[in-house]
C-alpha positions, 0 to 999 in steps of 0.5 A: 441405599440410594443416598447421595452424599456430596464431598468436597475438599473444604476449599473457598471459592466453588466448593463453598458456593456449591456447598452453600448453594445446597444449603442447610437441609441437604445434610449429607454434605461432607467436607474433607480437610487436613488436620487443623483446618476447617471449611468454615462453610456453615453447612455439612460436616467437617471431617479430618482427612490426612495430616497435610493437603497432598494426603487429603487429596490422596484420600479424596481421589480414592473415594466416590463413584462420580466426581463433578470437577467444576474448575480447577487446576493441577490438584483437581486434575490429579485427583480426577486422574486418580478416581478415573483410573480406580473407575469412577466416572469423571464429569469436568465442568469448565466456567469462565 
């Protein structure tokens, strides 16, 4: 199966803008969130992944084959490092 699924952490800002720019017709969007949180993106599907943000980040870093990291701080770096160490491809994109 050659299907592409886009995973986000369900955070406002770059993730929300990216998800919304894909639009409602790109139905393979999944937003991983800790318990009790919602993305409120209006597109894609919210899925609970972990009890809190650190657990959600650990789960996020263990999924996927390719990571496109647009901006981000220490949390994104930690997820990308975890993904890279298990063999995922990581493409960091800086923005000003």
